[in-house]
N, CA, C and O atoms as CSV, one atom per row, in Angstrom:
chain,resi,resn,atom,element,x,y,z
A,1,UNK,N,N,32.862,22.478,6.077
A,1,UNK,CA,C,32.860,21.076,6.333
A,1,UNK,C,C,32.207,20.833,7.728
A,1,UNK,O,O,32.548,21.503,8.702
A,2,UNK,N,N,31.292,19.891,7.796
A,2,UNK,CA,C,30.644,19.663,9.112
A,2,UNK,C,C,31.535,18.768,10.029
A,2,UNK,O,O,32.597,18.285,9.636
A,3,UNK,N,N,31.059,18.596,11.193
A,3,UNK,CA,C,31.856,17.858,12.280
A,3,UNK,C,C,32.189,16.433,11.740
A,3,UNK,O,O,33.355,16.037,11.776
A,4,UNK,N,N,31.253,15.705,11.272
A,4,UNK,CA,C,31.487,14.294,10.842
A,4,UNK,C,C,32.398,14.272,9.678
A,4,UNK,O,O,33.266,13.400,9.642
A,5,UNK,N,N,32.292,15.167,8.687
A,5,UNK,CA,C,33.176,15.165,7.554
A,5,UNK,C,C,34.612,15.536,7.933
A,5,UNK,O,O,35.544,15.007,7.329
A,6,UNK,N,N,34.822,16.401,8.885
A,6,UNK,CA,C,36.145,16.759,9.361
A,6,UNK,C,C,36.713,15.590,10.100
A,6,UNK,O,O,37.893,15.286,9.925
A,7,UNK,N,N,35.945,14.917,10.916
A,7,UNK,CA,C,36.410,13.735,11.619
A,7,UNK,C,C,36.801,12.601,10.619
A,7,UNK,O,O,37.854,11.978,10.748
A,8,UNK,N,N,35.929,12.367,9.640
A,8,UNK,CA,C,36.266,11.333,8.594
A,8,UNK,C,C,37.523,11.699,7.898
A,8,UNK,O,O,38.348,10.820,7.653
A,9,UNK,N,N,37.734,12.964,7.553
A,9,UNK,CA,C,38.965,13.314,6.840
A,9,UNK,C,C,40.196,13.089,7.780
A,9,UNK,O,O,41.233,12.581,7.355
A,10,UNK,N,N,40.040,13.478,9.034
A,10,UNK,CA,C,41.171,13.285,10.007
A,10,UNK,C,C,41.524,11.840,10.172
A,10,UNK,O,O,42.708,11.504,10.198
A,11,UNK,N,N,40.546,10.963,10.285
A,11,UNK,CA,C,40.810,9.566,10.442
A,11,UNK,C,C,41.457,8.952,9.171
A,11,UNK,O,O,42.374,8.136,9.260
A,12,UNK,N,N,40.960,9.365,8.012
A,12,UNK,CA,C,41.491,8.876,6.747
A,12,UNK,C,C,42.970,9.316,6.566
A,12,UNK,O,O,43.817,8.527,6.150
A,13,UNK,N,N,43.251,10.606,6.893
A,13,UNK,CA,C,44.601,11.090,6.708
A,13,UNK,C,C,45.530,10.376,7.672
A,13,UNK,O,O,46.638,9.985,7.303
A,14,UNK,N,N,45.069,10.203,8.928
A,14,UNK,CA,C,45.905,9.515,9.937
A,14,UNK,C,C,46.192,8.065,9.489
A,14,UNK,O,O,47.324,7.590,9.572
A,15,UNK,N,N,45.135,7.379,9.012
A,15,UNK,CA,C,45.307,5.961,8.617
A,15,UNK,C,C,46.269,5.830,7.442
A,15,UNK,O,O,46.970,4.826,7.312
A,16,UNK,N,N,46.297,6.877,6.569
A,16,UNK,CA,C,47.202,6.817,5.416
A,16,UNK,C,C,48.600,7.268,5.732
A,16,UNK,O,O,49.480,7.219,4.873
A,17,UNK,N,N,48.831,7.729,7.010
A,17,UNK,CA,C,50.122,8.249,7.378
A,17,UNK,C,C,50.506,9.589,6.760
A,17,UNK,O,O,51.682,9.908,6.588
A,18,UNK,N,N,49.457,10.375,6.429
A,18,UNK,CA,C,49.606,11.659,5.703
A,18,UNK,C,C,49.639,12.774,6.733
A,18,UNK,O,O,48.592,13.281,7.133
A,19,UNK,N,N,50.825,13.156,7.161
A,19,UNK,CA,C,50.959,14.155,8.201
A,19,UNK,C,C,50.391,15.538,7.716
A,19,UNK,O,O,49.711,16.234,8.470
A,20,UNK,N,N,50.692,15.907,6.439
A,20,UNK,CA,C,50.102,17.138,5.892
A,20,UNK,C,C,48.611,17.113,5.884
A,20,UNK,O,O,47.966,18.122,6.171
A,21,UNK,N,N,48.049,15.973,5.560
A,21,UNK,CA,C,46.581,15.822,5.495
A,21,UNK,C,C,45.999,15.934,6.911
A,21,UNK,O,O,44.951,16.547,7.114
A,22,UNK,N,N,46.681,15.344,7.865
A,22,UNK,CA,C,46.211,15.477,9.276
A,22,UNK,C,C,46.218,16.910,9.704
A,22,UNK,O,O,45.275,17.379,10.340
A,23,UNK,N,N,47.305,17.637,9.353
A,23,UNK,CA,C,47.442,19.000,9.832
A,23,UNK,C,C,46.449,19.958,9.168
A,23,UNK,O,O,46.154,21.020,9.716
A,24,UNK,N,N,45.931,19.585,7.983
A,24,UNK,CA,C,44.873,20.385,7.326
A,24,UNK,C,C,43.707,20.576,8.239
A,24,UNK,O,O,43.012,21.585,8.121
A,25,UNK,N,N,43.451,19.674,9.139
A,25,UNK,CA,C,42.294,19.686,10.016
A,25,UNK,C,C,42.439,20.592,11.218
A,25,UNK,O,O,41.472,20.787,11.954
A,26,UNK,N,N,43.621,21.156,11.444
A,26,UNK,CA,C,43.939,21.968,12.592
A,26,UNK,C,C,44.163,23.464,12.197
A,26,UNK,O,O,44.258,23.777,11.010
A,27,UNK,N,N,44.241,24.314,13.123
A,27,UNK,CA,C,44.609,25.719,12.901
A,27,UNK,C,C,45.897,26.014,13.680
A,27,UNK,O,O,46.347,25.146,14.428
A,28,UNK,N,N,46.475,27.130,13.550
A,28,UNK,CA,C,47.632,27.551,14.319
A,28,UNK,C,C,47.277,27.792,15.768
A,28,UNK,O,O,48.168,27.872,16.614
A,29,UNK,N,N,45.983,27.911,16.077
A,29,UNK,CA,C,45.494,28.101,17.467
A,29,UNK,C,C,45.012,26.831,18.078
A,29,UNK,O,O,44.649,26.842,19.254
A,30,UNK,N,N,44.979,25.699,17.347
A,30,UNK,CA,C,44.438,24.442,17.877
A,30,UNK,C,C,45.212,24.012,19.086
A,30,UNK,O,O,46.400,24.309,19.214
A,31,UNK,N,N,44.531,23.298,19.997
A,31,UNK,CA,C,45.130,22.806,21.200
A,31,UNK,C,C,44.860,21.279,21.275
A,31,UNK,O,O,43.739,20.822,21.049
A,32,UNK,N,N,45.926,20.508,21.599
A,32,UNK,CA,C,45.840,19.100,21.715
A,32,UNK,C,C,46.258,18.710,23.157
A,32,UNK,O,O,47.403,18.917,23.559
A,33,UNK,N,N,45.330,18.160,23.895
A,33,UNK,CA,C,45.555,17.768,25.253
A,33,UNK,C,C,45.713,16.308,25.418
A,33,UNK,O,O,44.908,15.560,24.864
A,34,UNK,N,N,46.709,15.824,26.153
A,34,UNK,CA,C,46.936,14.428,26.337
A,34,UNK,C,C,47.579,14.203,27.715
A,34,UNK,O,O,47.973,15.178,28.356
A,35,UNK,N,N,47.697,12.960,28.190
A,35,UNK,CA,C,48.234,12.743,29.576
A,35,UNK,C,C,49.597,13.383,29.874
A,35,UNK,O,O,49.875,13.745,31.017
A,36,UNK,N,N,50.431,13.521,28.865
A,36,UNK,CA,C,51.793,14.123,29.087
A,36,UNK,C,C,51.809,15.619,28.987
A,36,UNK,O,O,52.831,16.228,29.302
A,37,UNK,N,N,50.740,16.246,28.567
A,37,UNK,CA,C,50.780,17.708,28.485
A,37,UNK,C,C,49.862,18.216,27.407
A,37,UNK,O,O,48.850,17.606,27.062
A,38,UNK,N,N,50.271,19.404,26.867
A,38,UNK,CA,C,49.418,20.140,25.929
A,38,UNK,C,C,50.312,20.535,24.730
A,38,UNK,O,O,51.451,20.965,24.916
A,39,UNK,N,N,49.794,20.388,23.536
A,39,UNK,CA,C,50.494,20.820,22.333
A,39,UNK,C,C,49.713,21.914,21.701
A,39,UNK,O,O,48.505,21.768,21.514
A,40,UNK,N,N,50.347,23.024,21.354
A,40,UNK,CA,C,49.690,24.201,20.760
A,40,UNK,C,C,50.083,24.368,19.353
A,40,UNK,O,O,51.274,24.417,19.048
A,41,UNK,N,N,49.110,24.460,18.447
A,41,UNK,CA,C,49.368,24.898,17.091
A,41,UNK,C,C,49.866,23.805,16.120
A,41,UNK,O,O,50.394,22.760,16.501
A,42,UNK,N,N,49.654,24.135,14.855
A,42,UNK,CA,C,49.979,23.164,13.802
A,42,UNK,C,C,51.444,22.781,13.728
A,42,UNK,O,O,51.738,21.610,13.492
A,43,UNK,N,N,52.367,23.688,13.913
A,43,UNK,CA,C,53.792,23.330,13.794
A,43,UNK,C,C,54.247,22.350,14.918
A,43,UNK,O,O,55.030,21.433,14.671
A,44,UNK,N,N,53.746,22.565,16.128
A,44,UNK,CA,C,54.031,21.654,17.172
A,44,UNK,C,C,53.359,20.294,16.940
A,44,UNK,O,O,53.918,19.240,17.244
A,45,UNK,N,N,52.180,20.357,16.410
A,45,UNK,CA,C,51.457,19.072,16.094
A,45,UNK,C,C,52.184,18.316,15.020
A,45,UNK,O,O,52.185,17.085,15.045
A,46,UNK,N,N,52.807,18.994,14.069
A,46,UNK,CA,C,53.578,18.344,12.996
A,46,UNK,C,C,54.609,17.372,13.559
A,46,UNK,O,O,54.707,16.233,13.102
A,47,UNK,N,N,55.355,17.808,14.521
A,47,UNK,CA,C,56.368,16.910,15.096
A,47,UNK,C,C,55.761,15.712,15.799
A,47,UNK,O,O,56.250,14.589,15.674
A,48,UNK,N,N,54.665,15.968,16.557
A,48,UNK,CA,C,54.047,14.905,17.285
A,48,UNK,C,C,53.455,13.848,16.286
A,48,UNK,O,O,53.649,12.644,16.456
A,49,UNK,N,N,52.751,14.328,15.278
A,49,UNK,CA,C,52.162,13.382,14.330
A,49,UNK,C,C,53.222,12.691,13.500
A,49,UNK,O,O,53.059,11.506,13.211
A,50,UNK,N,N,54.295,13.346,13.096
A,50,UNK,CA,C,55.364,12.697,12.343
A,50,UNK,C,C,55.959,11.579,13.146
A,50,UNK,O,O,56.280,10.527,12.593
A,51,UNK,N,N,56.120,11.778,14.469
A,51,UNK,CA,C,56.668,10.761,15.307
A,51,UNK,C,C,55.692,9.558,15.437
A,51,UNK,O,O,56.099,8.398,15.363
A,52,UNK,N,N,54.404,9.878,15.631
A,52,UNK,CA,C,53.479,8.809,15.732
A,52,UNK,C,C,53.304,7.948,14.460
A,52,UNK,O,O,53.147,6.727,14.495
A,53,UNK,N,N,53.347,8.701,13.320
A,53,UNK,CA,C,53.097,7.994,12.020
A,53,UNK,C,C,54.355,7.341,11.510
A,53,UNK,O,O,54.292,6.611,10.520
A,54,UNK,N,N,55.505,7.566,12.137
A,54,UNK,CA,C,56.673,6.826,11.739
A,54,UNK,C,C,57.039,5.735,12.793
A,54,UNK,O,O,57.918,4.898,12.586
A,55,UNK,N,N,56.339,5.801,13.879
A,55,UNK,CA,C,56.592,4.834,14.986
A,55,UNK,C,C,55.442,3.897,15.205
A,55,UNK,O,O,55.157,3.021,14.388
A,56,UNK,N,N,54.769,4.100,16.351
A,56,UNK,CA,C,53.727,3.217,16.789
A,56,UNK,C,C,52.563,2.993,15.761
A,56,UNK,O,O,52.033,1.890,15.623
A,57,UNK,N,N,52.200,4.103,15.050
A,57,UNK,CA,C,51.132,3.999,14.065
A,57,UNK,C,C,51.569,4.167,12.623
A,57,UNK,O,O,50.878,4.790,11.816
A,58,UNK,N,N,52.719,3.607,12.312
A,58,UNK,CA,C,53.180,3.604,10.960
A,58,UNK,C,C,52.239,2.800,10.091
A,58,UNK,O,O,51.954,1.641,10.395
A,59,UNK,N,N,51.752,3.394,9.010
A,59,UNK,CA,C,50.777,2.686,8.152
A,59,UNK,C,C,51.304,1.251,7.754
A,59,UNK,O,O,52.464,1.056,7.391
A,60,UNK,N,N,50.378,0.304,7.852
A,60,UNK,CA,C,50.698,-1.055,7.470
A,60,UNK,C,C,51.338,-1.879,8.541
A,60,UNK,O,O,51.662,-3.049,8.339
A,61,UNK,N,N,51.534,-1.219,9.770
A,61,UNK,CA,C,52.173,-1.997,10.854
A,61,UNK,C,C,51.255,-2.205,11.995
A,61,UNK,O,O,51.706,-2.683,13.035
A,62,UNK,N,N,50.016,-1.889,11.893
A,62,UNK,CA,C,49.075,-2.007,13.014
A,62,UNK,C,C,47.676,-2.392,12.464
A,62,UNK,O,O,47.317,-2.118,11.319
A,63,UNK,N,N,46.905,-3.058,13.387
A,63,UNK,CA,C,45.487,-3.336,13.134
A,63,UNK,C,C,44.697,-2.417,14.039
A,63,UNK,O,O,44.957,-2.323,15.238
A,64,UNK,N,N,43.720,-1.737,13.440
A,64,UNK,CA,C,42.925,-0.715,14.165
A,64,UNK,C,C,41.477,-1.097,14.124
A,64,UNK,O,O,40.976,-1.476,13.065
A,65,UNK,N,N,40.778,-1.012,15.238
A,65,UNK,CA,C,39.351,-1.287,15.345
A,65,UNK,C,C,38.681,-0.064,15.952
A,65,UNK,O,O,39.054,0.359,17.046
A,66,UNK,N,N,37.699,0.512,15.263
A,66,UNK,CA,C,36.904,1.607,15.798
A,66,UNK,C,C,35.738,1.016,16.568
A,66,UNK,O,O,34.921,0.292,16.000
A,67,UNK,N,N,35.654,1.317,17.855
A,67,UNK,CA,C,34.544,0.706,18.656
A,67,UNK,C,C,33.407,1.649,18.865
A,67,UNK,O,O,32.291,1.214,19.150
A,68,UNK,N,N,33.640,2.884,18.737
A,68,UNK,CA,C,32.511,3.876,18.947
A,68,UNK,C,C,32.850,5.190,18.240
A,68,UNK,O,O,33.987,5.663,18.238
A,69,UNK,N,N,31.802,5.747,17.644
A,69,UNK,CA,C,31.868,7.096,17.037
A,69,UNK,C,C,30.598,7.794,17.419
A,69,UNK,O,O,29.501,7.317,17.129
A,70,UNK,N,N,30.749,8.973,18.097
A,70,UNK,CA,C,29.552,9.725,18.423
A,70,UNK,C,C,29.847,11.156,18.079
A,70,UNK,O,O,30.873,11.720,18.460
A,71,UNK,N,N,28.895,11.743,17.330
A,71,UNK,CA,C,29.012,13.139,16.927
A,71,UNK,C,C,27.748,13.850,17.412
A,71,UNK,O,O,26.631,13.390,17.177
A,72,UNK,N,N,27.942,14.942,18.070
A,72,UNK,CA,C,26.856,15.777,18.570
A,72,UNK,C,C,27.199,17.261,18.394
A,72,UNK,O,O,28.044,17.800,19.109
A,73,UNK,N,N,26.540,17.906,17.442
A,73,UNK,CA,C,26.871,19.293,17.147
A,73,UNK,C,C,28.307,19.402,16.691
A,73,UNK,O,O,28.689,18.780,15.700
A,74,UNK,N,N,29.125,20.193,17.404
A,74,UNK,CA,C,30.494,20.440,17.045
A,74,UNK,C,C,31.469,19.638,17.817
A,74,UNK,O,O,32.654,19.970,17.861
A,75,UNK,N,N,30.993,18.551,18.452
A,75,UNK,CA,C,31.821,17.655,19.258
A,75,UNK,C,C,31.769,16.251,18.722
A,75,UNK,O,O,30.688,15.738,18.431
A,76,UNK,N,N,32.921,15.615,18.584
A,76,UNK,CA,C,33.025,14.231,18.145
A,76,UNK,C,C,33.830,13.419,19.145
A,76,UNK,O,O,34.842,13.897,19.659
A,77,UNK,N,N,33.399,12.209,19.424
A,77,UNK,CA,C,34.162,11.299,20.323
A,77,UNK,C,C,34.324,9.986,19.619
A,77,UNK,O,O,33.397,9.487,18.981
A,78,UNK,N,N,35.542,9.408,19.740
A,78,UNK,CA,C,35.794,8.058,19.255
A,78,UNK,C,C,36.454,7.230,20.273
A,78,UNK,O,O,37.256,7.741,21.054
A,79,UNK,N,N,36.157,5.956,20.308
A,79,UNK,CA,C,36.815,4.996,21.194
A,79,UNK,C,C,37.310,3.880,20.236
A,79,UNK,O,O,36.579,3.459,19.339
A,80,UNK,N,N,38.540,3.417,20.440
A,80,UNK,CA,C,39.170,2.554,19.503
A,80,UNK,C,C,40.152,1.622,20.219
A,80,UNK,O,O,40.414,1.782,21.411
A,81,UNK,N,N,40.700,0.632,19.467
A,81,UNK,CA,C,41.730,-0.245,19.954
A,81,UNK,C,C,42.647,-0.556,18.801
A,81,UNK,O,O,42.247,-0.487,17.639
A,82,UNK,N,N,43.901,-0.906,19.126
A,82,UNK,CA,C,44.867,-1.165,18.061
A,82,UNK,C,C,45.864,-2.233,18.572
A,82,UNK,O,O,46.166,-2.306,19.763
A,83,UNK,N,N,46.346,-3.032,17.652
A,83,UNK,CA,C,47.467,-3.942,17.881
A,83,UNK,C,C,48.602,-3.485,16.995
A,83,UNK,O,O,48.511,-3.582,15.771
A,84,UNK,N,N,49.659,-2.994,17.586
A,84,UNK,CA,C,50.752,-2.390,16.878
A,84,UNK,C,C,51.938,-3.325,16.999
A,84,UNK,O,O,51.911,-4.269,17.788
A,85,UNK,N,N,52.984,-3.066,16.219
A,85,UNK,CA,C,54.175,-3.901,16.214
A,85,UNK,C,C,54.842,-3.944,17.580
A,85,UNK,O,O,55.352,-4.993,17.975
A,86,UNK,N,N,54.854,-2.849,18.304
A,86,UNK,CA,C,55.642,-2.784,19.548
A,86,UNK,C,C,54.751,-2.698,20.776
A,86,UNK,O,O,55.247,-2.695,21.903
A,87,UNK,N,N,53.449,-2.629,20.572
A,87,UNK,CA,C,52.527,-2.436,21.710
A,87,UNK,C,C,51.118,-2.740,21.336
A,87,UNK,O,O,50.747,-2.701,20.163
A,88,UNK,N,N,50.313,-3.049,22.351
A,88,UNK,CA,C,48.901,-3.205,22.163
A,88,UNK,C,C,48.203,-1.972,22.827
A,88,UNK,O,O,48.615,-1.494,23.884
A,89,UNK,N,N,47.169,-1.509,22.176
A,89,UNK,CA,C,46.340,-0.398,22.791
A,89,UNK,C,C,44.969,-0.871,22.923
A,89,UNK,O,O,44.159,-0.727,22.008
A,90,UNK,N,N,44.665,-1.460,24.087
A,90,UNK,CA,C,43.314,-2.050,24.303
A,90,UNK,C,C,42.176,-1.012,24.409
A,90,UNK,O,O,41.000,-1.326,24.225
A,91,UNK,N,N,42.579,0.231,24.713
A,91,UNK,CA,C,41.558,1.332,24.729
A,91,UNK,C,C,42.244,2.667,24.426
A,91,UNK,O,O,43.215,3.074,25.064
A,92,UNK,N,N,41.687,3.300,23.436
A,92,UNK,CA,C,42.063,4.647,23.069
A,92,UNK,C,C,40.884,5.490,22.876
A,92,UNK,O,O,39.869,5.014,22.367
A,93,UNK,N,N,40.955,6.765,23.264
A,93,UNK,CA,C,39.800,7.681,23.053
A,93,UNK,C,C,40.290,9.033,22.636
A,93,UNK,O,O,41.323,9.515,23.098
A,94,UNK,N,N,39.546,9.625,21.771
A,94,UNK,CA,C,39.779,11.005,21.310
A,94,UNK,C,C,38.470,11.755,21.329
A,94,UNK,O,O,37.418,11.223,20.974
A,95,UNK,N,N,38.554,12.976,21.744
A,95,UNK,CA,C,37.396,13.908,21.676
A,95,UNK,C,C,37.824,15.121,20.884
A,95,UNK,O,O,38.935,15.617,21.072
A,96,UNK,N,N,37.006,15.592,20.037
A,96,UNK,CA,C,37.313,16.718,19.149
A,96,UNK,C,C,36.249,17.774,19.232
A,96,UNK,O,O,35.058,17.475,19.150
A,97,UNK,N,N,36.668,19.004,19.393
A,97,UNK,CA,C,35.779,20.193,19.265
A,97,UNK,C,C,36.128,20.770,17.863
A,97,UNK,O,O,37.234,21.253,17.620
A,98,UNK,N,N,35.133,20.693,16.969
A,98,UNK,CA,C,35.348,21.066,15.609
A,98,UNK,C,C,34.464,22.217,15.224
A,98,UNK,O,O,33.242,22.142,15.359
A,99,UNK,N,N,35.053,23.256,14.759
A,99,UNK,CA,C,34.296,24.471,14.350
A,99,UNK,C,C,34.797,24.963,12.946
A,99,UNK,O,O,35.998,25.025,12.683
A,100,UNK,N,N,33.860,25.289,12.106
A,100,UNK,CA,C,34.204,25.763,10.776
A,100,UNK,C,C,35.172,24.805,10.050
A,100,UNK,O,O,36.101,25.245,9.371
A,101,UNK,N,N,34.938,23.497,10.206
A,101,UNK,CA,C,35.720,22.509,9.512
A,101,UNK,C,C,37.131,22.280,10.042
A,101,UNK,O,O,37.946,21.634,9.383
A,102,UNK,N,N,37.422,22.807,11.228
A,102,UNK,CA,C,38.744,22.723,11.815
A,102,UNK,C,C,38.670,22.164,13.231
A,102,UNK,O,O,37.718,22.455,13.956
A,103,UNK,N,N,39.668,21.359,13.643
A,103,UNK,CA,C,39.692,20.878,15.017
A,103,UNK,C,C,40.314,21.979,15.825
A,103,UNK,O,O,41.461,22.371,15.607
A,104,UNK,N,N,39.546,22.467,16.755
A,104,UNK,CA,C,39.958,23.591,17.630
A,104,UNK,C,C,40.623,23.022,18.881
A,104,UNK,O,O,41.682,23.486,19.302
A,105,UNK,N,N,39.967,21.981,19.484
A,105,UNK,CA,C,40.484,21.329,20.619
A,105,UNK,C,C,40.412,19.832,20.433
A,105,UNK,O,O,39.409,19.342,19.914
A,106,UNK,N,N,41.422,19.080,20.830
A,106,UNK,CA,C,41.497,17.637,20.659
A,106,UNK,C,C,42.093,17.056,21.952
A,106,UNK,O,O,43.174,17.447,22.392
A,107,UNK,N,N,41.352,16.115,22.539
A,107,UNK,CA,C,41.846,15.430,23.711
A,107,UNK,C,C,42.124,13.958,23.330
A,107,UNK,O,O,41.415,13.383,22.504
A,108,UNK,N,N,43.102,13.392,23.905
A,108,UNK,CA,C,43.499,11.966,23.666
A,108,UNK,C,C,43.901,11.297,24.906
A,108,UNK,O,O,44.584,11.895,25.737
A,109,UNK,N,N,43.500,10.047,25.081
A,109,UNK,CA,C,44.022,9.199,26.150
A,109,UNK,C,C,43.982,7.781,25.656
A,109,UNK,O,O,43.095,7.401,24.892
A,110,UNK,N,N,44.964,6.982,26.100
A,110,UNK,CA,C,45.012,5.547,25.697
A,110,UNK,C,C,45.763,4.773,26.718
A,110,UNK,O,O,46.646,5.280,27.410
A,111,UNK,N,N,45.384,3.504,26.796
A,111,UNK,CA,C,46.187,2.532,27.606
A,111,UNK,C,C,47.044,1.826,26.611
A,111,UNK,O,O,46.547,1.127,25.728
A,112,UNK,N,N,48.361,2.007,26.750
A,112,UNK,CA,C,49.362,1.418,25.812
A,112,UNK,C,C,50.173,0.425,26.584
A,112,UNK,O,O,50.871,0.765,27.540
A,113,UNK,N,N,50.073,-0.822,26.152
A,113,UNK,CA,C,50.786,-1.887,26.759
A,113,UNK,C,C,51.961,-2.359,25.845
A,113,UNK,O,O,51.730,-3.057,24.858
A,114,UNK,N,N,53.179,-1.985,26.173
A,114,UNK,CA,C,54.320,-2.398,25.376
A,114,UNK,C,C,54.490,-3.887,25.343
A,114,UNK,O,O,54.191,-4.546,26.339
A,115,UNK,N,N,54.960,-4.465,24.239
A,115,UNK,CA,C,55.141,-5.889,24.170
A,115,UNK,C,C,56.594,-6.200,24.458
A,115,UNK,O,O,56.989,-7.366,24.455
């Protein structure tokens, strides 16, 4: 799977609230970096995504707008915004390093304004 196809699968699985589908895009060695720290591997990511998809990004409870998608080789970048039930996210960004159809490294940052 190429970089764009992996990104598209990841976004579709996330939007559907499909934790198992999201985790298909990672490996046990994948690394997720965000402002609060680093998450290593699929099992640790499972807990993080389960919490996100049952909370702030529970399907059907938010409006999401993709503002930018850039793919260059094995790197993908997205910029987005969302209006959720408990918060607004005026700016969110994710960068993905994707090799052999799997997200190897994922960075995330967002401005989250609680309501």
